[in-house]
C-alpha positions in Angstrom: 123.6 193.9 172.3 127.0 193.7 173.6 128.6 195.9 171.1 126.0 198.5 171.7 126.5 198.4 175.1 130.4 198.7 174.8 129.8 201.6 172.7 127.8 203.5 175.0 130.3 203.0 177.7 133.1 204.0 175.2 131.1 207.2 174.5 130.3 208.0 178.3 134.0 207.6 179.1 134.7 210.0 176.3 132.7 212.5 177.3 133.6 212.2 181.1 137.3 212.5 179.8 136.1 216.0 177.8 134.7 217.5 181.0 137.6 216.4 183.1 139.8 218.1 180.6 137.7 221.1 180.6 138.5 221.5 184.1 141.8 219.9 184.5 144.8 220.6 186.8 146.2 223.5 184.9 149.7 225.3 185.4 149.3 228.8 186.5 150.7 229.9 183.1 148.1 228.0 181.3 145.3 229.2 183.8 146.4 232.9 182.8 146.6 232.1 179.1 143.1 230.8 179.3 141.7 234.2 180.8 140.4 235.8 177.5 139.4 239.0 179.7 138.9 239.3 183.5 136.6 241.7 185.3 136.7 242.8 189.0 133.5 242.8 191.4 134.6 246.0 192.8 133.1 247.7 195.8 130.9 245.0 196.9 132.4 242.2 199.0 135.5 243.9 200.1 133.1 246.8 202.1 133.4 247.4 205.7 130.3 246.6 207.5 127.7 249.2 207.5 128.6 252.3 209.7 132.0 251.1 209.9 134.9 253.0 209.5 136.5 251.5 206.0 140.0 251.9 207.7 139.2 250.1 210.8 141.3 247.4 211.8 138.8 245.8 214.3 138.4 242.1 213.7 134.8 240.6 214.7 131.4 240.1 213.2 129.5 243.6 214.1 125.7 243.6 214.1 124.7 244.0 210.5 127.9 242.9 208.7 126.3 240.3 206.2 124.9 243.4 204.5 128.5 244.9 203.9 128.0 243.7 200.3 125.7 247.1 199.9 127.6 249.4 202.4 129.3 251.3 199.8 126.3 252.1 198.1 125.9 249.2 195.4 123.1 247.0 195.0 123.1 243.2 196.0 125.0 240.9 193.4 122.7 238.9 191.3 123.4 235.9 189.0 122.1 238.4 186.0 125.1 240.6 187.1 127.6 237.5 186.6 125.7 236.4 183.2 125.9 240.0 181.9 129.8 239.9 182.4 129.9 236.6 180.7 127.8 237.9 177.6 130.0 240.6 177.3 132.9 238.5 176.6 134.7 238.2 179.8 135.6 234.7 181.1 137.1 235.4 184.5 136.1 237.7 187.7 138.2 238.6 190.5 136.1 238.9 193.8 137.6 241.1 196.3 136.8 239.9 199.9 137.2 241.8 203.1 137.0 239.3 206.0 137.9 241.0 209.2 134.2 242.2 209.8 132.9 238.7 209.2 135.0 236.8 212.1 132.9 235.0 214.5 136.1 234.3 216.6 139.5 236.1 216.5 141.4 233.6 218.1 140.6 231.1 215.3 139.9 233.4 212.8 136.4 231.6 212.0 134.4 233.1 209.4 130.6 233.8 209.5 128.9 230.8 208.1 126.3 233.5 206.2 129.3 235.2 204.8 131.0 232.3 203.7 127.7 230.9 202.0 127.2 234.3 200.1 130.8 234.3 198.9 130.2 230.6 197.8 126.9 231.4 196.2 128.5 234.0 193.9 131.4 231.8 193.1 129.0 229.1 192.1 127.4 231.6 189.6 130.5 232.2 188.0 131.5 228.6 187.6 127.8 227.9 186.1 128.8 230.2 183.1 132.5 228.2 183.2 134.2 231.3 184.4 137.4 231.2 186.1 137.4 232.9 189.6 140.0 234.7 191.9 139.3 234.9 195.8 141.4 237.0 197.8 141.8 239.1 201.2 141.0 242.7 200.4 141.1 245.5 202.8 141.6 243.6 205.7 143.1 246.6 207.0 144.9 244.9 210.1 146.9 242.8 207.5 147.4 245.5 204.7 148.0 248.7 207.2 150.6 247.1 209.3 153.5 245.7 207.3 156.2 246.1 210.1 158.3 243.9 212.2 156.0 245.0 215.2 153.1 243.1 214.0 155.0 240.5 211.5 154.4 237.7 213.7 150.8 238.4 215.1 149.9 238.9 211.7 151.4 236.1 210.1 149.7 233.9 212.6 146.1 235.4 211.9 147.0 235.1 208.2 147.6 231.6 208.5 144.4 230.9 210.6 142.2 233.1 207.7 143.8 231.1 205.0 143.3 227.8 206.6 139.4 228.5 206.9 139.1 230.0 203.4 141.2 227.3 201.8 139.4 224.4 203.7 135.9 226.0 202.5 136.9 225.6 199.0 138.9 222.7 199.0 136.8 220.8 196.9 136.2 223.5 194.0 137.7 222.8 190.9 140.9 224.4 189.4 138.8 227.3 187.6 139.1 228.9 191.3 142.4 230.5 192.3 143.4 232.1 195.6 145.3 235.6 196.2 147.0 235.9 199.6 146.8 239.5 200.0 146.2 243.0 198.1 147.6 246.2 198.3 149.8 245.7 201.5 151.3 249.4 202.6 151.8 251.9 205.7 148.7 254.0 205.6 148.8 257.0 203.3 152.4 255.9 202.0 152.4 254.5 198.6 155.9 255.1 197.8 158.9 253.2 198.1 159.1 250.7 201.0 161.6 250.1 203.7 163.5 246.9 203.5 161.4 245.9 206.5 158.0 246.3 204.8 159.4 244.4 201.9 160.3 241.5 204.3 157.1 241.4 205.9 155.2 241.1 202.4 157.5 238.2 201.8 156.5 236.4 204.9 152.7 236.9 204.3 153.2 235.5 200.6 155.2 232.2 202.3 152.4 232.1 205.0 149.6 231.9 202.4 151.8 229.3 200.3 152.5 227.0 203.1 149.0 227.2 204.9 147.0 226.5 201.5 149.1 223.8 200.5 148.8 221.9 203.9 144.9 221.7 203.4 145.6 219.4 200.8 143.1 217.8 198.1 142.7 220.4 195.2 144.6 223.0 196.8 147.7 220.9 196.8 148.5 222.4 193.0 145.9 225.1 192.7 146.7 228.3 191.2 147.9 230.4 194.1 148.8 234.2 193.5 151.3 236.1 195.6 151.6 239.9 195.3 154.6 242.5 195.0 154.4 245.3 198.0 151.3 247.6 197.6 151.1 245.4 194.1 152.9 247.6 192.5 155.2 246.1 189.7 158.5 248.3 190.2 158.9 246.9 193.9 159.1 243.5 192.7 161.1 243.9 189.4 163.7 246.5 190.6 164.1 245.2 194.2 166.3 242.2 195.1 164.4 242.0 198.3 161.2 240.6 196.5 161.4 236.8 197.0 159.3 234.3 195.4 157.9 232.1 198.2 159.1 228.3 198.0 156.2 226.0 197.1 155.8 222.0 198.2 158.3 219.6 196.8 157.3 218.7 193.1 155.2 221.8 192.5 158.3 224.1 191.8 157.0 227.5 190.0 154.2 225.7 188.0 151.2 226.7 190.1 152.1 230.2 191.5 151.5 233.6 189.8 152.8 237.0 190.7 150.1 239.7 190.9 150.5 243.4 190.3 148.0 246.4 189.6 148.6 248.6 186.9 147.2 252.1 186.7 149.9 253.3 184.5 150.9 256.0 184.1 148.9 257.2 187.2 149.0 260.9 185.8 146.9 259.6 182.9 144.8 256.4 184.1 144.2 257.5 187.6 145.0 261.1 188.4 143.7 262.8 185.2 146.6 265.3 185.1 146.8 264.3 181.7 143.6 263.5 179.1 145.9 261.8 176.5 148.2 258.9 176.3 150.3 257.3 173.4 151.9 258.1 170.0 148.9 258.9 168.0 147.5 261.4 170.3 150.8 263.5 171.4 149.3 266.3 169.0 145.8 266.3 170.5 146.5 267.9 173.7 148.8 267.8 176.7 149.7 264.0 176.8 151.3 261.9 179.3 155.2 261.8 178.9 154.7 257.7 179.6 154.1 255.9 176.4 153.7 252.7 174.8 157.4 251.8 175.1 157.3 252.4 178.7 154.4 249.9 178.9 156.1 247.2 176.9 159.4 247.7 178.2 158.0 246.8 181.8 155.9 244.1 180.3 159.3 242.3 178.9 161.1 242.5 182.2 158.0 240.8 183.9 158.6 238.1 181.2 162.2 238.0 182.1 162.0 238.4 185.6 158.9 235.9 186.2 157.5 234.5 183.3 160.6 232.7 182.3 160.9 231.1 185.7 158.0 229.1 185.3 155.6 231.7 187.1 152.2 232.9 185.9 151.5 236.6 185.9 148.3 238.3 187.0 147.3 241.7 186.5 144.8 241.8 189.1 143.4 245.2 188.6 143.9 248.0 185.8 142.0 250.5 184.3 141.5 254.2 183.2 139.1 256.7 185.0 136.8 258.4 183.0 137.1 262.1 182.5 135.3 264.6 180.6 136.1 267.8 178.9 133.9 270.4 176.9 134.5 270.1 173.1 137.0 267.1 173.7 135.4 264.3 175.6 134.6 261.9 172.2 138.3 262.3 171.2 139.4 261.6 175.0 137.3 258.5 175.1 138.8 257.3 171.8 142.1 257.9 173.2 140.9 255.5 176.3 139.8 252.9 174.0 143.2 253.0 172.1 144.9 252.3 175.9 142.6 249.6 176.7 143.1 248.2 173.3 147.0 248.3 173.3 147.3 247.4 177.1 145.0 244.3 176.6 146.6 242.9 173.6 150.2 243.8 174.7 149.5 241.6 178.1 147.7 238.9 176.4 150.6 238.5 174.0 153.1 237.7 176.9 150.5 235.5 178.6 149.3 237.6 181.4 145.9 237.6 182.6 144.2 241.1 183.2 141.1 241.9 185.2 139.8 245.2 184.8 138.8 247.6 188.0 134.9 248.1 187.9 133.7 250.1 191.0 130.3 251.0 189.6 131.4 254.5 189.8 130.5 257.1 186.9 131.4 260.4 186.3 134.5 262.7 185.6 137.7 262.6 187.6 139.5 260.2 189.7 138.0 257.0 191.0 135.3 256.4 188.2 136.0 253.4 187.0 132.5 252.1 186.1 131.8 250.3 183.2 128.5 248.4 183.7 125.8 250.0 185.4 124.7 247.5 188.4 121.7 250.0 189.4 120.5 249.8 185.8 120.2 246.1 184.7 124.0 246.0 183.8 123.7 248.6 181.1 127.0 249.4 179.8 127.9 253.2 180.6 131.6 253.1 179.3 131.3 251.4 175.9 134.7 253.1 174.8 136.4 250.8 177.6 134.7 247.8 176.7 135.3 248.3 173.2 139.0 248.6 173.8 139.4 245.4 175.8 137.6 243.3 173.2 139.3 244.8 170.5 142.8 244.0 172.4 141.3 240.4 172.6 140.6 240.1 169.2 144.1 241.2 168.2 145.6 238.2 170.1 143.1 235.4 169.2 
């Protein structure tokens, strides 16, 4: 009996060890390598409150703000949405969140309990399917739209209080959950080269975020934290000495931190639709973007040399190719989009980057049509050429 009891204890211990290893504390680079393919729950929790100007910088909790999730015409997120993403082959979800219209006390940046409960429910669904999660601050316009010295101190104080509240709410969540400090910080309508002042403000946001989250302790002391380049443009981090990696707490080094950028490159192809084709095999199919595979791999190699080789992880938090259709060429255009997605995903994964495709549930031809799964039609795949390219890229690097 004693031998049987001991054997059972050993088996239970072994099982608990396996479970703890599955959710053990990873380095940022490990976390990113474990992302097979990531997906963005776009145009849901980053929406403004119903009836509110999306560019408003107001901080508060206006009436009806709990319904912000559907304010940009998308249906309520359900567990079936998350399961469909998992079943399609993704194992990570980035959840962009706007907090500014859910603040009950602007002096303390306290978050509406109903809103934080809603975010936790969706995060819980992701974890129930063993998916990694990124939570960020997204479209908080008071923060993103004023990267100047005039607002630097005020914004950092608010950012510190906000992340103190977010991090405290998620302090006991396991290491599958990562935090990202900001989103695309920029002067309104100016996506171009920043001034030194703008870069310095972004640096201060990143440092404040790291300092505050680490100070909450628990799992947050070594949680995967993600900082951003200015406007999440890789060029403004790679080719500018004014982008500074924040200092983590003693003992962490760069091991639990990633740099995030977004990649709709080349914009003339991926976002603007100036060109319908990209890449060497399609140069003779029609007017193609002058940017090609070498431009992409050269930039990725510089990312490795600049950040990965210093122990930092790399998160491509958004990327995508907007749909476009042209009489007599639509099938070939979609074939080319598959090629782009396959090449992008495989090259990013070869270098250990995690990638999160942007899906805003918008369908049609032209700019901003990044929809893949139709949330209004039981998650039917309406851009199979995108999904095919992603999963083929994953399979190349398995």
